[in-house]
C-alpha atoms as an extended CHARMM CRD file, in Angstrom:
* protein
*
       270  EXT
         1         1  MET       CA             -0.0830000000        0.0770000000        0.0340000000  PROA      1               0.0000000000
         2         2  MET       CA              1.3780000000        3.3440000000       -1.0280000000  PROA      2               0.0000000000
         3         3  ASP       CA              1.4660000000        6.4750000000        1.1310000000  PROA      3               0.0000000000
         4         4  LEU       CA             -1.0710000000        8.8610000000       -0.1000000000  PROA      4               0.0000000000
         5         5  ILE       CA              0.3350000000       12.3790000000        0.6370000000  PROA      5               0.0000000000
         6         6  GLN       CA             -2.2570000000       15.0660000000        1.5730000000  PROA      6               0.0000000000
         7         7  ILE       CA             -1.1420000000       18.7040000000        1.8310000000  PROA      7               0.0000000000
         8         8  THR       CA             -3.3050000000       20.6810000000        4.4010000000  PROA      8               0.0000000000
         9         9  ASN       CA             -3.0590000000       23.0580000000        7.3810000000  PROA      9               0.0000000000
        10        10  ASP       CA             -6.6180000000       22.3460000000        8.3180000000  PROA      10              0.0000000000
        11        11  PRO       CA             -6.7250000000       20.2870000000       11.4940000000  PROA      11              0.0000000000
        12        12  ASP       CA            -10.2080000000       19.0310000000       11.0060000000  PROA      12              0.0000000000
        13        13  PHE       CA             -9.4860000000       17.7520000000        7.5780000000  PROA      13              0.0000000000
        14        14  ALA       CA             -6.0540000000       16.2280000000        8.9380000000  PROA      14              0.0000000000
        15        15  ARG       CA             -8.1360000000       14.2620000000       11.4910000000  PROA      15              0.0000000000
        16        16  ARG       CA            -10.1570000000       12.8560000000        8.5900000000  PROA      16              0.0000000000
        17        17  CYS       CA             -6.9770000000       11.8430000000        6.6980000000  PROA      17              0.0000000000
        18        18  ASP       CA             -5.4580000000       10.3930000000        9.9180000000  PROA      18              0.0000000000
        19        19  ALA       CA             -8.5230000000        8.1130000000       10.2810000000  PROA      19              0.0000000000
        20        20  LEU       CA             -7.6250000000        6.4040000000        6.9370000000  PROA      20              0.0000000000
        21        21  GLU       CA             -4.8770000000        3.8010000000        6.4650000000  PROA      21              0.0000000000
        22        22  GLY       CA             -1.7010000000        4.9390000000        4.6440000000  PROA      22              0.0000000000
        23        23  LEU       CA             -2.0300000000        8.6770000000        4.6070000000  PROA      23              0.0000000000
        24        24  ARG       CA              0.7610000000       10.9520000000        5.1130000000  PROA      24              0.0000000000
        25        25  LEU       CA              0.2140000000       14.7140000000        5.8910000000  PROA      25              0.0000000000
        26        26  TRP       CA              2.2120000000       17.4970000000        4.5280000000  PROA      26              0.0000000000
        27        27  VAL       CA              2.7880000000       21.1170000000        5.5490000000  PROA      27              0.0000000000
        28        28  ASP       CA              4.5200000000       23.2090000000        2.9720000000  PROA      28              0.0000000000
        29        29  LEU       CA              6.7710000000       25.9740000000        4.1500000000  PROA      29              0.0000000000
        30        30  GLU       CA              8.7070000000       26.4000000000        0.9310000000  PROA      30              0.0000000000
        31        31  ARG       CA              8.7930000000       30.1770000000       -0.1260000000  PROA      31              0.0000000000
        32        32  ASN       CA             12.1700000000       31.1550000000       -1.4780000000  PROA      32              0.0000000000
        33        33  GLY       CA             12.1140000000       31.6150000000       -5.2000000000  PROA      33              0.0000000000
        34        34  LYS       CA              8.8530000000       29.7350000000       -5.6250000000  PROA      34              0.0000000000
        35        35  ALA       CA              6.6200000000       32.5000000000       -6.8340000000  PROA      35              0.0000000000
        36        36  GLU       CA              9.1510000000       33.4780000000       -9.4480000000  PROA      36              0.0000000000
        37        37  ARG       CA              9.5030000000       30.0300000000      -10.7160000000  PROA      37              0.0000000000
        38        38  GLN       CA              5.8540000000       29.4390000000      -11.0700000000  PROA      38              0.0000000000
        39        39  ALA       CA              4.6280000000       32.7610000000      -12.1830000000  PROA      39              0.0000000000
        40        40  GLY       CA              1.8750000000       32.3810000000      -14.8000000000  PROA      40              0.0000000000
        41        41  ARG       CA              1.2860000000       28.6880000000      -14.0370000000  PROA      41              0.0000000000
        42        42  ASN       CA             -1.7610000000       27.1590000000      -12.4120000000  PROA      42              0.0000000000
        43        43  THR       CA              0.2520000000       25.6800000000       -9.6110000000  PROA      43              0.0000000000
        44        44  PHE       CA             -0.2310000000       25.6070000000       -5.7950000000  PROA      44              0.0000000000
        45        45  ILE       CA              1.8030000000       28.0940000000       -3.7700000000  PROA      45              0.0000000000
        46        46  SER       CA              1.4390000000       27.3460000000       -0.1050000000  PROA      46              0.0000000000
        47        47  THR       CA              0.3770000000       29.9930000000        2.5610000000  PROA      47              0.0000000000
        48        48  HSD       CA              1.3020000000       27.6160000000        5.3980000000  PROA      48              0.0000000000
        49        49  THR       CA              3.2130000000       28.8070000000        8.3280000000  PROA      49              0.0000000000
        50        50  LEU       CA              5.4620000000       27.3920000000       11.0650000000  PROA      50              0.0000000000
        51        51  ASP       CA              2.5880000000       27.1820000000       13.6570000000  PROA      51              0.0000000000
        52        52  ASP       CA              0.6680000000       24.9950000000       11.2920000000  PROA      52              0.0000000000
        53        53  VAL       CA              3.2550000000       22.2850000000       11.7510000000  PROA      53              0.0000000000
        54        54  GLY       CA              2.3740000000       21.9940000000       15.4270000000  PROA      54              0.0000000000
        55        55  ARG       CA             -1.4000000000       22.3250000000       14.8780000000  PROA      55              0.0000000000
        56        56  ILE       CA             -1.4180000000       19.5300000000       12.3600000000  PROA      56              0.0000000000
        57        57  LYS       CA              0.9300000000       17.3170000000       14.4700000000  PROA      57              0.0000000000
        58        58  ALA       CA             -1.2880000000       17.7090000000       17.4930000000  PROA      58              0.0000000000
        59        59  VAL       CA             -4.2840000000       15.9740000000       15.8740000000  PROA      59              0.0000000000
        60        60  LEU       CA             -2.5490000000       13.1090000000       14.2390000000  PROA      60              0.0000000000
        61        61  GLN       CA             -2.6340000000        9.4890000000       15.8650000000  PROA      61              0.0000000000
        62        62  ARG       CA             -1.0080000000        7.4870000000       13.2720000000  PROA      62              0.0000000000
        63        63  SER       CA             -0.2140000000        9.3590000000       10.1570000000  PROA      63              0.0000000000
        64        64  ARG       CA              3.3730000000       10.7790000000        9.7100000000  PROA      64              0.0000000000
        65        65  LEU       CA              3.7750000000       14.5530000000        9.1490000000  PROA      65              0.0000000000
        66        66  MET       CA              6.1040000000       15.6370000000        6.4450000000  PROA      66              0.0000000000
        67        67  VAL       CA              7.2820000000       19.3150000000        6.2340000000  PROA      67              0.0000000000
        68        68  ARG       CA              8.7120000000       20.8390000000        3.0940000000  PROA      68              0.0000000000
        69        69  VAL       CA             11.2990000000       23.5440000000        4.1420000000  PROA      69              0.0000000000
        70        70  ASN       CA             12.9960000000       26.1980000000        1.8770000000  PROA      70              0.0000000000
        71        71  PRO       CA             15.9750000000       25.1490000000       -0.2470000000  PROA      71              0.0000000000
        72        72  LEU       CA             19.4030000000       25.2490000000        1.3830000000  PROA      72              0.0000000000
        73        73  ASN       CA             20.3030000000       28.7970000000        2.4960000000  PROA      73              0.0000000000
        74        74  PRO       CA             21.9810000000       30.6030000000        5.3730000000  PROA      74              0.0000000000
        75        75  ASP       CA             18.8950000000       30.2340000000        7.6380000000  PROA      75              0.0000000000
        76        76  THR       CA             18.3350000000       26.4420000000        7.0600000000  PROA      76              0.0000000000
        77        77  ASP       CA             19.8520000000       25.4970000000       10.5350000000  PROA      77              0.0000000000
        78        78  THR       CA             17.2700000000       27.8940000000       12.2350000000  PROA      78              0.0000000000
        79        79  GLU       CA             14.4380000000       26.6620000000       10.1400000000  PROA      79              0.0000000000
        80        80  VAL       CA             15.2380000000       23.0020000000       10.6990000000  PROA      80              0.0000000000
        81        81  ASN       CA             15.4440000000       23.4690000000       14.4700000000  PROA      81              0.0000000000
        82        82  ALA       CA             12.0430000000       25.2600000000       14.4760000000  PROA      82              0.0000000000
        83        83  VAL       CA             10.2910000000       22.7040000000       12.4070000000  PROA      83              0.0000000000
        84        84  LEU       CA             11.5630000000       19.8250000000       14.5680000000  PROA      84              0.0000000000
        85        85  ALA       CA             10.5590000000       21.6290000000       17.5650000000  PROA      85              0.0000000000
        86        86  GLN       CA              6.9780000000       21.6600000000       16.1130000000  PROA      86              0.0000000000
        87        87  GLY       CA              7.0400000000       17.8680000000       15.8730000000  PROA      87              0.0000000000
        88        88  ALA       CA              7.8250000000       17.1450000000       12.1290000000  PROA      88              0.0000000000
        89        89  ASP       CA              8.3140000000       13.5230000000       11.4390000000  PROA      89              0.0000000000
        90        90  LEU       CA              9.9960000000       13.9440000000        8.0640000000  PROA      90              0.0000000000
        91        91  LEU       CA             11.7020000000       16.9080000000        6.3940000000  PROA      91              0.0000000000
        92        92  MET       CA             11.7260000000       17.5560000000        2.5830000000  PROA      92              0.0000000000
        93        93  LEU       CA             14.4220000000       19.4530000000        0.7690000000  PROA      93              0.0000000000
        94        94  PRO       CA             13.2630000000       21.0120000000       -2.5260000000  PROA      94              0.0000000000
        95        95  MET       CA             15.2480000000       22.5440000000       -5.3970000000  PROA      95              0.0000000000
        96        96  PHE       CA             18.6720000000       21.3160000000       -4.7710000000  PROA      96              0.0000000000
        97        97  THR       CA             20.8710000000       20.9210000000       -7.9260000000  PROA      97              0.0000000000
        98        98  GLU       CA             24.1620000000       19.5150000000       -6.5960000000  PROA      98              0.0000000000
        99        99  ALA       CA             24.8390000000       16.6840000000       -4.2270000000  PROA      99              0.0000000000
       100       100  TRP       CA             26.7440000000       18.8950000000       -1.6350000000  PROA      100             0.0000000000
       101       101  GLU       CA             23.4110000000       20.7380000000       -1.0270000000  PROA      101             0.0000000000
       102       102  LEU       CA             21.5850000000       17.5970000000        0.0620000000  PROA      102             0.0000000000
       103       103  GLN       CA             24.5600000000       16.3620000000        1.9730000000  PROA      103             0.0000000000
       104       104  ALA       CA             24.8200000000       19.6260000000        3.8710000000  PROA      104             0.0000000000
       105       105  PHE       CA             21.1130000000       19.5950000000        4.5690000000  PROA      105             0.0000000000
       106       106  CYS       CA             21.3030000000       16.0370000000        5.8780000000  PROA      106             0.0000000000
       107       107  ALA       CA             24.2980000000       17.0380000000        8.2160000000  PROA      107             0.0000000000
       108       108  ILE       CA             22.1660000000       19.8810000000        9.5230000000  PROA      108             0.0000000000
       109       109  VAL       CA             19.3730000000       17.5340000000       10.2660000000  PROA      109             0.0000000000
       110       110  ALA       CA             21.9290000000       15.1230000000       11.7650000000  PROA      110             0.0000000000
       111       111  GLY       CA             19.5880000000       12.1110000000       12.1150000000  PROA      111             0.0000000000
       112       112  ARG       CA             16.9760000000       14.0040000000       14.1690000000  PROA      112             0.0000000000
       113       113  ALA       CA             14.3070000000       13.1400000000       11.4850000000  PROA      113             0.0000000000
       114       114  PRO       CA             14.3160000000       11.1440000000        8.1660000000  PROA      114             0.0000000000
       115       115  VAL       CA             15.0240000000       13.3090000000        5.0180000000  PROA      115             0.0000000000
       116       116  VAL       CA             13.0390000000       13.1920000000        1.8020000000  PROA      116             0.0000000000
       117       117  ALA       CA             14.9990000000       14.5160000000       -1.2030000000  PROA      117             0.0000000000
       118       118  LEU       CA             12.6880000000       16.2990000000       -3.6920000000  PROA      118             0.0000000000
       119       119  LEU       CA             14.3100000000       15.5840000000       -7.0630000000  PROA      119             0.0000000000
       120       120  GLU       CA             12.8260000000       18.3960000000       -9.1870000000  PROA      120             0.0000000000
       121       121  THR       CA             15.9310000000       19.9050000000      -11.2300000000  PROA      121             0.0000000000
       122       122  ALA       CA             18.0010000000       18.5550000000      -14.0030000000  PROA      122             0.0000000000
       123       123  GLY       CA             21.1260000000       18.9900000000      -11.8150000000  PROA      123             0.0000000000
       124       124  ALA       CA             19.6270000000       16.8580000000       -9.1100000000  PROA      124             0.0000000000
       125       125  PHE       CA             18.8960000000       14.0950000000      -11.6390000000  PROA      125             0.0000000000
       126       126  GLU       CA             22.3330000000       14.3150000000      -13.2140000000  PROA      126             0.0000000000
       127       127  SER       CA             23.9770000000       14.1530000000       -9.8450000000  PROA      127             0.0000000000
       128       128  LEU       CA             21.7250000000       11.4600000000       -8.4130000000  PROA      128             0.0000000000
       129       129  PRO       CA             24.4240000000        8.8420000000       -8.1980000000  PROA      129             0.0000000000
       130       130  GLU       CA             26.4950000000       11.2910000000       -6.1460000000  PROA      130             0.0000000000
       131       131  TRP       CA             23.8280000000       11.7860000000       -3.5340000000  PROA      131             0.0000000000
       132       132  ILE       CA             21.6250000000        8.7780000000       -3.4320000000  PROA      132             0.0000000000
       133       133  GLY       CA             23.7430000000        7.0930000000       -0.5610000000  PROA      133             0.0000000000
       134       134  THR       CA             23.6520000000       10.2710000000        1.7030000000  PROA      134             0.0000000000
       135       135  PRO       CA             23.2500000000        9.1670000000        5.3590000000  PROA      135             0.0000000000
       136       136  GLY       CA             19.9350000000       10.2960000000        6.7110000000  PROA      136             0.0000000000
       137       137  LEU       CA             18.0620000000       10.0030000000        3.4970000000  PROA      137             0.0000000000
       138       138  GLU       CA             14.8130000000        7.8840000000        3.6010000000  PROA      138             0.0000000000
       139       139  GLU       CA             12.9790000000        8.7620000000        0.3730000000  PROA      139             0.0000000000
       140       140  VAL       CA             13.6690000000       10.0230000000       -3.1300000000  PROA      140             0.0000000000
       141       141  TYR       CA             10.4920000000       11.9010000000       -4.4490000000  PROA      141             0.0000000000
       142       142  VAL       CA             10.4760000000       13.0870000000       -7.9170000000  PROA      142             0.0000000000
       143       143  GLY       CA              8.6950000000       16.5150000000       -8.4820000000  PROA      143             0.0000000000
       144       144  LEU       CA              7.5820000000       16.1860000000      -12.0770000000  PROA      144             0.0000000000
       145       145  ASN       CA              6.3480000000       19.7090000000      -12.4960000000  PROA      145             0.0000000000
       146       146  ASP       CA              9.5430000000       21.5350000000      -11.8800000000  PROA      146             0.0000000000
       147       147  LEU       CA             11.7030000000       18.6460000000      -13.1670000000  PROA      147             0.0000000000
       148       148  HSD       CA             10.0670000000       18.7850000000      -16.7180000000  PROA      148             0.0000000000
       149       149  LEU       CA             10.4840000000       22.5540000000      -16.7660000000  PROA      149             0.0000000000
       150       150  SER       CA             14.0540000000       22.3010000000      -15.7260000000  PROA      150             0.0000000000
       151       151  MET       CA             14.6450000000       19.8890000000      -18.5840000000  PROA      151             0.0000000000
       152       152  GLY       CA             12.9410000000       21.9170000000      -21.2220000000  PROA      152             0.0000000000
       153       153  LEU       CA             10.1320000000       19.5480000000      -21.7070000000  PROA      153             0.0000000000
       154       154  HSD       CA              6.4310000000       20.3370000000      -22.3820000000  PROA      154             0.0000000000
       155       155  PHE       CA              4.3710000000       17.9360000000      -20.3820000000  PROA      155             0.0000000000
       156       156  MET       CA              5.1130000000       17.0040000000      -16.7470000000  PROA      156             0.0000000000
       157       157  PHE       CA              4.8980000000       13.3360000000      -17.3440000000  PROA      157             0.0000000000
       158       158  GLU       CA              7.4160000000       13.3180000000      -20.2550000000  PROA      158             0.0000000000
       159       159  PRO       CA             10.3650000000       12.2420000000      -17.7430000000  PROA      159             0.0000000000
       160       160  LEU       CA              8.1830000000        9.2250000000      -16.9890000000  PROA      160             0.0000000000
       161       161  ALA       CA              7.8010000000        8.2420000000      -20.6130000000  PROA      161             0.0000000000
       162       162  LEU       CA             11.5580000000        8.9280000000      -21.2420000000  PROA      162             0.0000000000
       163       163  GLY       CA             12.4990000000        6.3750000000      -18.6180000000  PROA      163             0.0000000000
       164       164  LEU       CA             14.0440000000        8.7920000000      -16.2150000000  PROA      164             0.0000000000
       165       165  LEU       CA             11.8560000000        7.6250000000      -13.3150000000  PROA      165             0.0000000000
       166       166  ASP       CA             12.9180000000        4.0590000000      -13.9930000000  PROA      166             0.0000000000
       167       167  THR       CA             16.5430000000        5.1260000000      -13.3370000000  PROA      167             0.0000000000
       168       168  ALA       CA             15.6010000000        6.9370000000      -10.0770000000  PROA      168             0.0000000000
       169       169  ALA       CA             13.4710000000        4.1200000000       -8.8220000000  PROA      169             0.0000000000
       170       170  ARG       CA             16.2230000000        1.4950000000       -9.5500000000  PROA      170             0.0000000000
       171       171  LEU       CA             18.8760000000        3.6330000000       -7.7600000000  PROA      171             0.0000000000
       172       172  ALA       CA             16.5990000000        4.2810000000       -4.7860000000  PROA      172             0.0000000000
       173       173  ARG       CA             15.7690000000        0.5600000000       -4.4850000000  PROA      173             0.0000000000
       174       174  ALA       CA             19.5640000000       -0.4090000000       -4.6100000000  PROA      174             0.0000000000
       175       175  GLN       CA             20.0560000000        1.8840000000       -1.5830000000  PROA      175             0.0000000000
       176       176  GLY       CA             16.8710000000        0.5340000000        0.2500000000  PROA      176             0.0000000000
       177       177  LEU       CA             15.3210000000        3.9490000000        0.0480000000  PROA      177             0.0000000000
       178       178  ARG       CA             11.5650000000        4.6250000000       -0.5220000000  PROA      178             0.0000000000
       179       179  PHE       CA             10.5740000000        6.1890000000       -3.8080000000  PROA      179             0.0000000000
       180       180  GLY       CA              7.6520000000        8.2440000000       -5.0160000000  PROA      180             0.0000000000
       181       181  PHE       CA              6.6760000000       10.7230000000       -7.6750000000  PROA      181             0.0000000000
       182       182  GLY       CA              4.2940000000       13.2670000000       -9.1380000000  PROA      182             0.0000000000
       183       183  GLY       CA              0.7790000000       13.7760000000       -8.1600000000  PROA      183             0.0000000000
       184       184  ILE       CA             -2.4890000000       11.9190000000       -8.9110000000  PROA      184             0.0000000000
       185       185  ALA       CA             -5.9840000000       13.1220000000       -9.6790000000  PROA      185             0.0000000000
       186       186  ARG       CA             -9.2060000000       11.2290000000       -9.5650000000  PROA      186             0.0000000000
       187       187  LEU       CA             -8.9090000000        7.8640000000      -11.4090000000  PROA      187             0.0000000000
       188       188  ASP       CA            -10.6070000000        9.1010000000      -14.6120000000  PROA      188             0.0000000000
       189       189  GLU       CA             -9.5660000000       12.7030000000      -14.6290000000  PROA      189             0.0000000000
       190       190  GLY       CA             -6.5010000000       14.5610000000      -15.9310000000  PROA      190             0.0000000000
       191       191  LEU       CA             -4.7580000000       14.8430000000      -19.2450000000  PROA      191             0.0000000000
       192       192  LEU       CA             -3.0600000000       11.6300000000      -18.1800000000  PROA      192             0.0000000000
       193       193  PRO       CA             -5.8690000000        9.6970000000      -16.3070000000  PROA      193             0.0000000000
       194       194  GLY       CA             -5.2590000000        9.0740000000      -12.7460000000  PROA      194             0.0000000000
       195       195  ARG       CA             -5.5890000000        5.3840000000      -13.3190000000  PROA      195             0.0000000000
       196       196  ASP       CA             -2.6730000000        5.4000000000      -15.7600000000  PROA      196             0.0000000000
       197       197  VAL       CA             -0.5540000000        7.4010000000      -13.3600000000  PROA      197             0.0000000000
       198       198  LEU       CA             -1.4600000000        4.7810000000      -10.6120000000  PROA      198             0.0000000000
       199       199  ALA       CA             -0.4480000000        1.9810000000      -13.0630000000  PROA      199             0.0000000000
       200       200  GLU       CA              3.0630000000        3.4510000000      -13.4720000000  PROA      200             0.0000000000
       201       201  HSD       CA              3.4750000000        3.8690000000       -9.7380000000  PROA      201             0.0000000000
       202       202  LEU       CA              2.7540000000        0.1870000000       -9.3210000000  PROA      202             0.0000000000
       203       203  ARG       CA              5.1690000000       -0.7920000000      -12.1870000000  PROA      203             0.0000000000
       204       204  LEU       CA              7.9530000000        1.2400000000      -10.6470000000  PROA      204             0.0000000000
       205       205  GLY       CA              7.4620000000        0.0180000000       -7.1260000000  PROA      205             0.0000000000
       206       206  SER       CA              6.5290000000        3.5560000000       -5.9900000000  PROA      206             0.0000000000
       207       207  GLN       CA              5.6800000000        3.8400000000       -2.2450000000  PROA      207             0.0000000000
       208       208  ALA       CA              4.1560000000        7.4550000000       -2.2170000000  PROA      208             0.0000000000
       209       209  VAL       CA              2.0880000000        9.8610000000       -4.3650000000  PROA      209             0.0000000000
       210       210  ILE       CA              0.6660000000       13.3200000000       -3.6360000000  PROA      210             0.0000000000
       211       211  LEU       CA             -3.0520000000       13.7160000000       -3.9410000000  PROA      211             0.0000000000
       212       212  SER       CA             -3.7510000000       16.5090000000       -6.3930000000  PROA      212             0.0000000000
       213       213  ARG       CA             -6.1980000000       19.3480000000       -5.9220000000  PROA      213             0.0000000000
       214       214  THR       CA             -8.6400000000       17.8390000000       -8.3510000000  PROA      214             0.0000000000
       215       215  PHE       CA             -8.5690000000       14.5320000000       -6.4370000000  PROA      215             0.0000000000
       216       216  HSD       CA            -10.5580000000       15.9290000000       -3.5980000000  PROA      216             0.0000000000
       217       217  GLY       CA            -11.9680000000       19.0560000000       -5.2860000000  PROA      217             0.0000000000
       218       218  SER       CA            -15.4790000000       20.3600000000       -4.8720000000  PROA      218             0.0000000000
       219       219  GLY       CA            -16.5150000000       18.8200000000       -8.0820000000  PROA      219             0.0000000000
       220       220  SER       CA            -16.0690000000       15.3400000000       -6.5860000000  PROA      220             0.0000000000
       221       221  ALA       CA            -19.2520000000       13.1850000000       -6.8150000000  PROA      221             0.0000000000
       222       222  GLY       CA            -18.2590000000       11.3240000000       -3.6300000000  PROA      222             0.0000000000
       223       223  SER       CA            -16.5830000000       12.3010000000       -0.3620000000  PROA      223             0.0000000000
       224       224  PHE       CA            -12.7990000000       12.4360000000        0.1760000000  PROA      224             0.0000000000
       225       225  GLU       CA            -13.0330000000        9.0780000000        1.9990000000  PROA      225             0.0000000000
       226       226  ASP       CA            -14.9330000000        7.6500000000       -1.0650000000  PROA      226             0.0000000000
       227       227  GLU       CA            -12.3240000000        8.7250000000       -3.4460000000  PROA      227             0.0000000000
       228       228  VAL       CA             -9.5000000000        7.2970000000       -1.3390000000  PROA      228             0.0000000000
       229       229  ALA       CA            -11.3490000000        4.0110000000       -1.2360000000  PROA      229             0.0000000000
       230       230  ALA       CA            -11.6670000000        4.0680000000       -5.0060000000  PROA      230             0.0000000000
       231       231  LEU       CA             -8.0080000000        4.6960000000       -5.3700000000  PROA      231             0.0000000000
       232       232  ARG       CA             -7.2490000000        1.7990000000       -3.0570000000  PROA      232             0.0000000000
       233       233  THR       CA             -9.4640000000       -0.6280000000       -4.9890000000  PROA      233             0.0000000000
       234       234  ALA       CA             -7.6610000000        0.4670000000       -8.1620000000  PROA      234             0.0000000000
       235       235  GLU       CA             -4.2100000000       -0.0040000000       -6.5390000000  PROA      235             0.0000000000
       236       236  ARG       CA             -5.1300000000       -3.6450000000       -5.5680000000  PROA      236             0.0000000000
       237       237  SER       CA             -6.3890000000       -4.3480000000       -9.0860000000  PROA      237             0.0000000000
       238       238  LEU       CA             -3.4660000000       -2.8850000000      -10.8180000000  PROA      238             0.0000000000
       239       239  ALA       CA             -1.0300000000       -4.8110000000       -8.4600000000  PROA      239             0.0000000000
       240       240  SER       CA             -2.5170000000       -8.0920000000       -9.7440000000  PROA      240             0.0000000000
       241       241  ARG       CA             -1.6430000000       -7.6090000000      -13.3700000000  PROA      241             0.0000000000
       242       242  SER       CA              0.4260000000       -9.9990000000      -15.2040000000  PROA      242             0.0000000000
       243       243  ALA       CA              3.9640000000       -9.0140000000      -16.3860000000  PROA      243             0.0000000000
       244       244  GLY       CA              2.6860000000       -8.8750000000      -19.9230000000  PROA      244             0.0000000000
       245       245  GLN       CA             -0.1500000000       -6.5660000000      -18.8920000000  PROA      245             0.0000000000
       246       246  VAL       CA              2.2630000000       -4.3730000000      -16.9590000000  PROA      246             0.0000000000
       247       247  GLN       CA              4.5090000000       -4.1090000000      -20.1890000000  PROA      247             0.0000000000
       248       248  ALA       CA              1.5040000000       -3.4480000000      -22.5040000000  PROA      248             0.0000000000
       249       249  ASP       CA              0.2930000000       -0.7040000000      -20.1700000000  PROA      249             0.0000000000
       250       250  ARG       CA              3.7740000000        0.7770000000      -19.9960000000  PROA      250             0.0000000000
       251       251  LEU       CA              3.9390000000        1.1020000000      -23.8080000000  PROA      251             0.0000000000
       252       252  ARG       CA              0.3800000000        2.4050000000      -24.0900000000  PROA      252             0.0000000000
       253       253  ILE       CA              0.9270000000        5.0940000000      -21.4400000000  PROA      253             0.0000000000
       254       254  ALA       CA              4.2720000000        6.2680000000      -22.9270000000  PROA      254             0.0000000000
       255       255  GLU       CA              2.5690000000        6.5840000000      -26.2960000000  PROA      255             0.0000000000
       256       256  THR       CA             -0.2610000000        8.6110000000      -24.7620000000  PROA      256             0.0000000000
       257       257  ILE       CA              2.2790000000       10.9330000000      -23.0620000000  PROA      257             0.0000000000
       258       258  GLY       CA              4.1190000000       11.3450000000      -26.2370000000  PROA      258             0.0000000000
       259       259  GLN       CA              1.0570000000       12.2520000000      -27.9920000000  PROA      259             0.0000000000
       260       260  ILE       CA              0.0330000000       14.9030000000      -25.3210000000  PROA      260             0.0000000000
       261       261  ALA       CA              3.5320000000       16.3650000000      -25.3790000000  PROA      261             0.0000000000
       262       262  SER       CA              3.4970000000       16.7230000000      -29.0780000000  PROA      262             0.0000000000
       263       263  ARG       CA              0.0620000000       18.6480000000      -29.0040000000  PROA      263             0.0000000000
       264       264  MET       CA              1.5240000000       20.9290000000      -26.2800000000  PROA      264             0.0000000000
       265       265  ARG       CA              4.6130000000       21.6550000000      -28.3090000000  PROA      265             0.0000000000
       266       266  ARG       CA              2.5990000000       22.4330000000      -31.4450000000  PROA      266             0.0000000000
       267       267  ASN       CA              0.3310000000       24.7100000000      -29.3050000000  PROA      267             0.0000000000
       268       268  GLY       CA              3.3060000000       26.4020000000      -27.7410000000  PROA      268             0.0000000000
       269       269  GLN       CA              2.2830000000       25.1440000000      -24.2800000000  PROA      269             0.0000000000
       270       270  GLY       CA              4.6180000000       24.1200000000      -21.4270000000  PROA      270             0.0000000000
């Protein structure tokens, strides 16, 4: 069963998530440079605060709380200490490009909490063999939105079709690390339907995925709990595919991604 990662600073909603098996809560404190990177794009920019870490942690009984901090900077030591004091279970480092940045961050954390490396730049992918064995690292999470932009691609799932996530998953597995990527919408929604995204998670042995805004949006026919149950049913079904079915799905999904990317290039999108 994969971790389903839900971003929220709402304690009431966090309680609902905590009542479900396999949910991970996420408070997002990243600010530095994010507005400039994502200007003009329909992407989420968090307004979460340090106090939200403690507020969410206080209502959790079994779910782990992950906190994304800012990219490495002169104040990282202070930020890490503050977040840990509020009860964070995991710390996520975004937007690093070189191995030394992740290594320096893990040295600051010094084993006080597991670290999640958010692989979302071309530099981080290229230097992956240099940092994958960093002590203190628990999980490699591939952020497809920023990664595809960093690589000059047009559709966020192109790195998946190009086999880049196969490489990341293989290297993570060799180090005994957890691996996850991207975000997932409801099963039959999205340019690349959520069911196909889930199929690729199962093929790659992914252990975590972020629930997108559309997954639990106001347009949902059922409750959040219903949508999670549907996702879990699909997860079990996809896990039972034969090797031949998995390979056929991989080829079909890669072709679909390629077609979407080609349309976006022709239309000047991405």
